MOPAC internal coordinates of N, CA, C and O (Angstrom, degrees):
PM7 1SCF
backbone

  N    0.0000 0     0.00 0     0.00 0    0    0    0
  C    1.4480 1     0.00 0     0.00 0    1    0    0
  C    1.5226 1   108.27 1     0.00 0    2    1    0
  O    1.2310 1   120.84 1   -53.05 1    3    2    1
  N    1.2982 1   115.99 1   126.95 1    3    2    1
  C    1.4524 1   121.31 1  -179.50 1    5    3    2
  C    1.5209 1   109.31 1  -105.00 1    6    5    3
  O    1.2310 1   121.28 1   -50.01 1    7    6    5
  N    1.3096 1   115.16 1   129.99 1    7    6    5
  C    1.4589 1   120.57 1   177.36 1    9    7    6
  C    1.5193 1   107.73 1  -101.77 1   10    9    7
  O    1.2310 1   121.13 1   -58.43 1   11   10    9
  N    1.3093 1   115.45 1   121.57 1   11   10    9
  C    1.4604 1   118.97 1   179.37 1   13   11   10
  C    1.5155 1   108.93 1  -100.78 1   14   13   11
  O    1.2310 1   120.47 1   -42.07 1   15   14   13
  N    1.3299 1   116.71 1   137.93 1   15   14   13
  C    1.4643 1   118.92 1   178.95 1   17   15   14
  C    1.5194 1   110.81 1   -65.71 1   18   17   15
  O    1.2310 1   121.13 1   -35.86 1   19   18   17
  N    1.2995 1   115.44 1   144.14 1   19   18   17
  C    1.4572 1   120.39 1   178.36 1   21   19   18
  C    1.5164 1   109.52 1   -98.02 1   22   21   19
  O    1.2310 1   121.03 1   -19.42 1   23   22   21
  N    1.2990 1   115.64 1   160.58 1   23   22   21
  C    1.4545 1   120.80 1   176.43 1   25   23   22
  C    1.5191 1   108.38 1   -72.51 1   26   25   23
  O    1.2310 1   120.17 1   -51.38 1   27   26   25
  N    1.3348 1   117.28 1   128.62 1   27   26   25
  C    1.4670 1   119.15 1  -179.94 1   29   27   26
  C    1.5224 1   111.55 1   -60.84 1   30   29   27
  O    1.2310 1   121.35 1   -33.77 1   31   30   29
  N    1.3186 1   115.02 1   146.23 1   31   30   29
  C    1.4610 1   120.12 1   176.35 1   33   31   30
  C    1.5226 1   109.79 1   -70.89 1   34   33   31
  O    1.2310 1   120.19 1   -28.18 1   35   34   33
  N    1.3225 1   117.24 1   151.82 1   35   34   33
  C    1.4729 1   118.98 1   170.66 1   37   35   34
  C    1.5305 1   109.46 1   -59.20 1   38   37   35
  O    1.2310 1   120.58 1   -25.01 1   39   38   37
  N    1.3175 1   116.49 1   154.99 1   39   38   37
  C    1.4705 1   121.52 1  -173.32 1   41   39   38
  C    1.5274 1   112.59 1   -54.94 1   42   41   39
  O    1.2310 1   119.52 1   135.23 1   43   42   41
  N    1.3289 1   118.52 1   -44.77 1   43   42   41
  C    1.4678 1   119.98 1  -177.69 1   45   43   42
  C    1.5249 1   111.41 1   -66.35 1   46   45   43
  O    1.2310 1   120.31 1   139.25 1   47   46   45
  N    1.3203 1   117.01 1   -40.75 1   47   46   45
  C    1.4653 1   120.19 1   179.15 1   49   47   46
  C    1.5282 1   110.12 1   -66.89 1   50   49   47
  O    1.2310 1   120.44 1   138.19 1   51   50   49
  N    1.3360 1   116.76 1   -41.81 1   51   50   49
  C    1.4552 1   120.80 1   178.24 1   53   51   50
  C    1.5257 1   110.60 1   -64.99 1   54   53   51
  O    1.2310 1   120.46 1   137.98 1   55   54   53
  N    1.3240 1   116.72 1   -42.02 1   55   54   53
  C    1.4674 1   121.06 1   179.03 1   57   55   54
  C    1.5275 1   110.46 1   -62.44 1   58   57   55
  O    1.2310 1   120.47 1   136.71 1   59   58   57
  N    1.3241 1   116.70 1   -43.29 1   59   58   57
  C    1.4709 1   120.74 1   178.91 1   61   59   58
  C    1.5333 1   110.05 1   -63.34 1   62   61   59
  O    1.2310 1   120.56 1   136.52 1   63   62   61
  N    1.3472 1   116.53 1   -43.48 1   63   62   61
  C    1.4574 1   121.15 1   178.73 1   65   63   62
  C    1.5241 1   110.39 1   -59.64 1   66   65   63
  O    1.2310 1   119.99 1   134.01 1   67   66   65
  N    1.3264 1   117.62 1   -45.99 1   67   66   65
  C    1.4625 1   121.47 1  -179.58 1   69   67   66
  C    1.5242 1   111.20 1   -66.21 1   70   69   67
  O    1.2310 1   120.34 1   139.99 1   71   70   69
  N    1.3280 1   116.95 1   -40.01 1   71   70   69
  C    1.4668 1   120.13 1  -179.93 1   73   71   70
  C    1.5270 1   110.85 1   -65.16 1   74   73   71
  O    1.2310 1   120.38 1   137.77 1   75   74   73
  N    1.3225 1   116.88 1   -42.23 1   75   74   73
  C    1.4713 1   120.23 1   179.16 1   77   75   74
  C    1.5261 1   109.86 1   -64.89 1   78   77   75
  O    1.2310 1   120.51 1   135.87 1   79   78   77
  N    1.3280 1   116.63 1   -44.13 1   79   78   77
  C    1.4621 1   120.28 1   178.91 1   81   79   78
  C    1.5326 1   110.75 1   -61.08 1   82   81   79
  O    1.2310 1   120.67 1   136.36 1   83   82   81
  N    1.3273 1   116.32 1   -43.64 1   83   82   81
  C    1.4647 1   120.50 1   179.00 1   85   83   82
  C    1.5245 1   110.61 1   -63.62 1   86   85   83
  O    1.2310 1   120.42 1   139.02 1   87   86   85
  N    1.3460 1   116.79 1   -40.98 1   87   86   85
  C    1.4630 1   121.06 1   179.28 1   89   87   86
  C    1.5228 1   111.03 1   -62.53 1   90   89   87
  O    1.2310 1   120.38 1   134.80 1   91   90   89
  N    1.3282 1   116.87 1   -45.20 1   91   90   89
  C    1.4715 1   120.32 1  -179.07 1   93   91   90
  C    1.5270 1   110.58 1   -64.48 1   94   93   91
  O    1.2310 1   120.40 1   137.88 1   95   94   93
  N    1.3328 1   116.84 1   -42.12 1   95   94   93
  C    1.4666 1   119.81 1   178.60 1   97   95   94
  C    1.5297 1   110.52 1   -62.40 1   98   97   95
  O    1.2310 1   120.43 1   136.68 1   99   98   97
  N    1.3182 1   116.78 1   -43.32 1   99   98   97
  C    1.4579 1   120.30 1   178.49 1  101   99   98
  C    1.5165 1   112.02 1   -66.55 1  102  101   99
  O    1.2310 1   120.55 1   142.76 1  103  102  101
  N    1.3362 1   116.55 1   -37.24 1  103  102  101
  C    1.4591 1   120.74 1   179.77 1  105  103  102
  C    1.5229 1   111.15 1   -64.63 1  106  105  103
  O    1.2310 1   120.48 1   144.07 1  107  106  105
  N    1.3196 1   116.68 1   -35.93 1  107  106  105
  C    1.4665 1   119.81 1   176.13 1  109  107  106
  C    1.5253 1   109.49 1   -60.99 1  110  109  107
  O    1.2310 1   120.62 1   136.80 1  111  110  109
  N    1.3278 1   116.42 1   -43.20 1  111  110  109
  C    1.4619 1   120.61 1   177.44 1  113  111  110
  C    1.5278 1   110.43 1   -62.53 1  114  113  111
  O    1.2310 1   120.34 1   138.06 1  115  114  113
  N    1.3254 1   116.96 1   -41.94 1  115  114  113
  C    1.4628 1   120.80 1  -179.77 1  117  115  114
  C    1.5268 1   111.49 1   -63.51 1  118  117  115
  O    1.2310 1   120.52 1   141.26 1  119  118  117
  N    1.3126 1   116.61 1   -38.74 1  119  118  117
  C    1.4691 1   120.05 1   178.33 1  121  119  118
  C    1.5249 1   109.24 1   -64.04 1  122  121  119
  O    1.2310 1   120.55 1   138.67 1  123  122  121
  N    1.3263 1   116.56 1   -41.33 1  123  122  121
  C    1.4690 1   119.02 1   177.17 1  125  123  122
  C    1.5243 1   110.88 1   -62.64 1  126  125  123
  O    1.2310 1   120.48 1   139.99 1  127  126  125
  N    1.3386 1   116.69 1   -40.01 1  127  126  125
  C    1.4673 1   120.43 1   177.79 1  129  127  126
  C    1.5329 1   109.97 1   -61.50 1  130  129  127
  O    1.2310 1   120.51 1   143.72 1  131  130  129
  N    1.3239 1   116.62 1   -36.28 1  131  130  129
  C    1.4628 1   120.27 1  -179.76 1  133  131  130
  C    1.5267 1   112.34 1   -76.04 1  134  133  131
  O    1.2310 1   119.99 1   146.08 1  135  134  133
  N    1.3268 1   117.62 1   -33.92 1  135  134  133
  C    1.4577 1   121.31 1  -173.03 1  137  135  134
  C    1.5286 1   113.04 1   -85.41 1  138  137  135
  O    1.2310 1   120.05 1   143.07 1  139  138  137
  N    1.3140 1   117.52 1   -36.93 1  139  138  137
  C    1.4670 1   119.84 1  -175.60 1  141  139  138
  C    1.5325 1   113.82 1   -56.90 1  142  141  139
  O    1.2310 1   118.63 1   135.94 1  143  142  141
  N    1.3296 1   120.22 1   -44.06 1  143  142  141
  C    1.4724 1   118.09 1   177.32 1  145  143  142
  C    1.5319 1   112.91 1   -63.20 1  146  145  143
  O    1.2310 1   120.49 1   146.22 1  147  146  145
  N    1.3185 1   116.67 1   -33.78 1  147  146  145
  C    1.4631 1   120.17 1   178.63 1  149  147  146
  C    1.5284 1   109.78 1   -66.43 1  150  149  147
  O    1.2310 1   120.55 1   136.84 1  151  150  149
  N    1.3235 1   116.55 1   -43.16 1  151  150  149
  C    1.4625 1   119.66 1   177.34 1  153  151  150
  C    1.5250 1   110.86 1   -64.11 1  154  153  151
  O    1.2310 1   121.10 1   139.59 1  155  154  153
  N    1.3259 1   115.50 1   -40.41 1  155  154  153
  C    1.4638 1   119.38 1   178.32 1  157  155  154
  C    1.5307 1   110.29 1   -62.06 1  158  157  155
  O    1.2310 1   120.48 1   137.14 1  159  158  157
  N    1.3223 1   116.68 1   -42.86 1  159  158  157
  C    1.4662 1   120.05 1   179.10 1  161  159  158
  C    1.5262 1   111.41 1   -63.46 1  162  161  159
  O    1.2310 1   120.68 1   146.08 1  163  162  161
  N    1.3248 1   116.31 1   -33.92 1  163  162  161
  C    1.4624 1   120.06 1  -178.98 1  165  163  162
  C    1.5291 1   112.19 1   -65.31 1  166  165  163
  O    1.2310 1   120.34 1   152.61 1  167  166  165
  N    1.3352 1   116.95 1   -27.39 1  167  166  165
  C    1.4573 1   119.34 1  -177.36 1  169  167  166
  C    1.5299 1   112.70 1  -108.71 1  170  169  167
  O    1.2310 1   120.22 1  -172.29 1  171  170  169
  N    1.3162 1   117.18 1     7.71 1  171  170  169
  C    1.4675 1   119.66 1  -179.77 1  173  171  170
  C    1.5301 1   109.45 1  -143.88 1  174  173  171
  O    1.2310 1   120.89 1     6.04 1  175  174  173
  N    1.3003 1   115.90 1  -173.96 1  175  174  173
  C    1.4662 1   120.96 1   179.04 1  177  175  174
  C    1.5252 1   112.33 1   -99.86 1  178  177  175
  O    1.2310 1   119.97 1  -161.20 1  179  178  177
  N    1.3269 1   117.66 1    18.80 1  179  178  177
  C    1.4600 1   121.54 1  -177.77 1  181  179  178
  C    1.5209 1   110.41 1   -71.20 1  182  181  179
  O    1.2310 1   120.07 1   -45.23 1  183  182  181
  N    1.3327 1   117.47 1   134.77 1  183  182  181
  C    1.4667 1   121.90 1  -179.09 1  185  183  182
  C    1.5238 1   112.27 1  -111.48 1  186  185  183
  O    1.2310 1   119.87 1  -149.71 1  187  186  185
  N    1.3294 1   117.86 1    30.29 1  187  186  185
  C    1.4570 1   120.77 1  -174.25 1  189  187  186
  C    1.5198 1   115.16 1   -89.81 1  190  189  187
  O    1.2310 1   119.32 1   164.49 1  191  190  189
  N    1.3318 1   118.90 1   -15.51 1  191  190  189
  C    1.4600 1   120.43 1  -177.35 1  193  191  190
  C    1.5249 1   110.77 1   -77.39 1  194  193  191
  O    1.2310 1   121.51 1   -30.40 1  195  194  193
  N    1.3006 1   114.72 1   149.60 1  195  194  193
  C    1.4679 1   123.76 1   176.38 1  197  195  194
  C    1.5214 1   113.66 1    66.22 1  198  197  195
  O    1.2310 1   120.04 1  -157.61 1  199  198  197
  N    1.3225 1   117.53 1    22.39 1  199  198  197
  C    1.4613 1   120.95 1   171.74 1  201  199  198
  C    1.5222 1   107.70 1   -91.09 1  202  201  199
  O    1.2310 1   120.26 1    -9.49 1  203  202  201
  N    1.3131 1   117.11 1   170.51 1  203  202  201
  C    1.4662 1   119.27 1   178.78 1  205  203  202
  C    1.5238 1   111.13 1   -63.74 1  206  205  203
  O    1.2310 1   120.15 1   146.81 1  207  206  205
  N    1.3227 1   117.32 1   -33.19 1  207  206  205
  C    1.4626 1   120.12 1   177.77 1  209  207  206
  C    1.5346 1   110.64 1   -65.45 1  210  209  207
  O    1.2310 1   120.76 1   139.88 1  211  210  209
  N    1.3158 1   116.15 1   -40.12 1  211  210  209
  C    1.4634 1   121.44 1   178.29 1  213  211  210
  C    1.5241 1   110.22 1   -59.37 1  214  213  211
  O    1.2310 1   120.31 1   130.32 1  215  214  213
  N    1.3397 1   117.02 1   -49.68 1  215  214  213
  C    1.4634 1   120.56 1  -178.39 1  217  215  214
  C    1.5221 1   111.50 1   -68.56 1  218  217  215
  O    1.2310 1   119.90 1   150.64 1  219  218  217
  N    1.3238 1   117.81 1   -29.36 1  219  218  217
  C    1.4612 1   120.65 1   175.28 1  221  219  218
  C    1.5261 1   109.96 1   -64.26 1  222  221  219
  O    1.2310 1   120.26 1   135.42 1  223  222  221
  N    1.3282 1   117.11 1   -44.58 1  223  222  221
  C    1.4634 1   121.00 1   178.71 1  225  223  222
  C    1.5256 1   110.72 1   -63.06 1  226  225  223
  O    1.2310 1   120.11 1   136.01 1  227  226  225
  N    1.3155 1   117.40 1   -43.99 1  227  226  225
  C    1.4644 1   120.89 1   178.99 1  229  227  226
  C    1.5292 1   109.90 1   -62.97 1  230  229  227
  O    1.2310 1   119.95 1   135.77 1  231  230  229
  N    1.3242 1   117.71 1   -44.23 1  231  230  229
  C    1.4639 1   121.30 1   179.52 1  233  231  230
  C    1.5197 1   112.44 1   -62.83 1  234  233  231
  O    1.2310 1   120.26 1   136.15 1  235  234  233
  N    1.3137 1   117.11 1   -43.85 1  235  234  233
  C    1.4629 1   120.77 1   178.33 1  237  235  234
  C    1.5237 1   110.08 1   -64.06 1  238  237  235
  O    1.2310 1   120.21 1   142.16 1  239  238  237
  N    1.3056 1   117.21 1   -37.84 1  239  238  237
  C    1.4637 1   121.09 1   178.98 1  241  239  238
  C    1.5305 1   111.05 1   -63.53 1  242  241  239
  O    1.2310 1   120.31 1   137.61 1  243  242  241
  N    1.3230 1   117.02 1   -42.39 1  243  242  241
  C    1.4650 1   120.42 1   178.58 1  245  243  242
  C    1.5305 1   110.32 1   -67.77 1  246  245  243
  O    1.2310 1   119.62 1   139.55 1  247  246  245
  N    1.3248 1   118.33 1   -40.45 1  247  246  245
  C    1.4694 1   120.97 1   176.70 1  249  247  246
  C    1.5271 1   110.93 1   -62.33 1  250  249  247
  O    1.2310 1   120.39 1   141.37 1  251  250  249
  N    1.3309 1   116.85 1   -38.63 1  251  250  249
  C    1.4622 1   121.26 1   176.14 1  253  251  250
  C    1.5217 1   110.30 1   -60.16 1  254  253  251
  O    1.2310 1   120.51 1   137.10 1  255  254  253
  N    1.3242 1   116.64 1   -42.90 1  255  254  253
  C    1.4603 1   120.83 1   179.39 1  257  255  254
  C    1.5205 1   110.99 1   -62.81 1  258  257  255
  O    1.2310 1   120.13 1   136.63 1  259  258  257
  N    1.3068 1   117.36 1   -43.37 1  259  258  257
  C    1.4592 1   121.18 1   178.27 1  261  259  258
  C    1.5268 1   110.77 1   -62.77 1  262  261  259
  O    1.2310 1   120.00 1   137.09 1  263  262  261
  N    1.3272 1   117.60 1   -42.91 1  263  262  261
  C    1.4609 1   121.23 1   179.08 1  265  263  262
  C    1.5272 1   110.97 1   -62.77 1  266  265  263
  O    1.2310 1   119.99 1   138.04 1  267  266  265
  N    1.3215 1   117.62 1   -41.96 1  267  266  265
  C    1.4616 1   120.51 1   179.55 1  269  267  266
  C    1.5239 1   110.88 1   -65.47 1  270  269  267
  O    1.2310 1   119.70 1   142.29 1  271  270  269
  N    1.3286 1   118.18 1   -37.71 1  271  270  269
  C    1.4625 1   121.00 1   177.40 1  273  271  270
  C    1.5288 1   110.71 1   -64.21 1  274  273  271
  O    1.2310 1   119.91 1   139.56 1  275  274  273
  N    1.3205 1   117.78 1   -40.44 1  275  274  273
  C    1.4697 1   121.14 1   177.78 1  277  275  274
  C    1.5234 1   110.22 1   -64.88 1  278  277  275
  O    1.2310 1   120.30 1   136.56 1  279  278  277
  N    1.3232 1   117.03 1   -43.44 1  279  278  277
  C    1.4710 1   120.75 1   177.89 1  281  279  278
  C    1.5314 1   109.71 1   -61.68 1  282  281  279
  O    1.2310 1   119.92 1   139.10 1  283  282  281
  N    1.3232 1   117.76 1   -40.90 1  283  282  281
  C    1.4597 1   121.72 1   178.22 1  285  283  282
  C    1.5243 1   110.38 1   -59.65 1  286  285  283
  O    1.2310 1   120.23 1   136.82 1  287  286  285
  N    1.3117 1   117.17 1   -43.18 1  287  286  285
  C    1.4700 1   122.07 1   179.49 1  289  287  286
  C    1.5269 1   110.66 1   -62.95 1  290  289  287
  O    1.2310 1   120.61 1   130.66 1  291  290  289
  N    1.3108 1   116.44 1   -49.34 1  291  290  289
  C    1.4735 1   121.12 1  -177.53 1  293  291  290
  C    1.5304 1   110.45 1   -64.66 1  294  293  291
  O    1.2310 1   120.31 1   136.51 1  295  294  293
  N    1.3329 1   117.02 1   -43.49 1  295  294  293
  C    1.4634 1   119.87 1  -179.46 1  297  295  294
  C    1.5233 1   111.47 1   -62.54 1  298  297  295
  O    1.2310 1   119.98 1   142.11 1  299  298  297
  N    1.3333 1   117.63 1   -37.89 1  299  298  297
  C    1.4681 1   119.67 1   178.95 1  301  299  298
  C    1.5166 1   110.62 1   -66.25 1  302  301  299
  O    1.2310 1   120.02 1   144.42 1  303  302  301
  N    1.3167 1   117.57 1   -35.58 1  303  302  301
  C    1.4626 1   119.52 1   177.53 1  305  303  302
  C    1.5246 1   110.94 1   -68.67 1  306  305  303
  O    1.2310 1   120.12 1   149.08 1  307  306  305
  N    1.3225 1   117.38 1   -30.92 1  307  306  305
  C    1.4597 1   122.05 1  -178.18 1  309  307  306
  C    1.5226 1   112.89 1   -82.09 1  310  309  307
  O    1.2310 1   120.09 1   145.25 1  311  310  309
  N    1.3180 1   117.43 1   -34.75 1  311  310  309
  C    1.4695 1   121.76 1  -173.91 1  313  311  310
  C    1.5259 1   110.11 1  -124.20 1  314  313  311
  O    1.2310 1   120.67 1   -60.22 1  315  314  313
  N    1.3187 1   116.32 1   119.78 1  315  314  313
  C    1.4694 1   121.13 1   176.22 1  317  315  314
  C    1.5193 1   108.44 1   -83.04 1  318  317  315
  O    1.2310 1   119.88 1   -52.16 1  319  318  317
  N    1.3316 1   117.84 1   127.84 1  319  318  317
  C    1.4574 1   120.25 1   178.58 1  321  319  318
  C    1.5371 1   111.35 1   -60.70 1  322  321  319
  O    1.2310 1   120.00 1   -30.67 1  323  322  321
  N    1.3298 1   117.60 1   149.33 1  323  322  321
  C    1.4619 1   120.28 1   177.91 1  325  323  322
  C    1.5413 1   110.41 1   -58.77 1  326  325  323
  O    1.2310 1   120.83 1   -43.03 1  327  326  325
  N    1.2965 1   116.02 1   136.97 1  327  326  325
  C    1.4565 1   120.72 1   178.61 1  329  327  326
  C    1.5155 1   113.69 1    83.26 1  330  329  327
  O    1.2310 1   119.74 1  -178.16 1  331  330  329
  N    1.3257 1   118.11 1     1.84 1  331  330  329
  C    1.4543 1   121.62 1   179.15 1  333  331  330
  C    1.5217 1   108.38 1  -115.94 1  334  333  331
  O    1.2310 1   120.33 1   -80.35 1  335  334  333
  N    1.3281 1   116.98 1    99.65 1  335  334  333
  C    1.4582 1   118.91 1  -176.94 1  337  335  334
  C    1.5281 1   114.21 1   -75.67 1  338  337  335
  O    1.2310 1   119.69 1   172.66 1  339  338  337
  N    1.3223 1   118.20 1    -7.34 1  339  338  337
  C    1.4672 1   120.55 1  -179.21 1  341  339  338
  C    1.5132 1   110.01 1   -64.96 1  342  341  339
  O    1.2310 1   120.97 1   -46.28 1  343  342  341
  N    1.3084 1   115.76 1   133.72 1  343  342  341
  C    1.4596 1   119.36 1   179.59 1  345  343  342
  C    1.4970 1   110.87 1  -126.37 1  346  345  343
  O    1.2310 1   120.10 1   180.00 1  347  346  345

């Protein structure tokens, strides 16, 4: 099997691709943060799920993910990866 190199994406397209990928990865983590307390409550007597504090933590986690995706986008525009001549 021969792997042929592909043409690098333009910087903005690559930055958008990386930001979306980072956002999705972070969102998966956020969903786990939201689901784990619910699962824990299902198997115990804990009454901490679905309180205002719970939703505050979930909201902050999602905002963190959005901020990291924006930083990923900006950093890609600022720094070209090694071996990628696209600017």
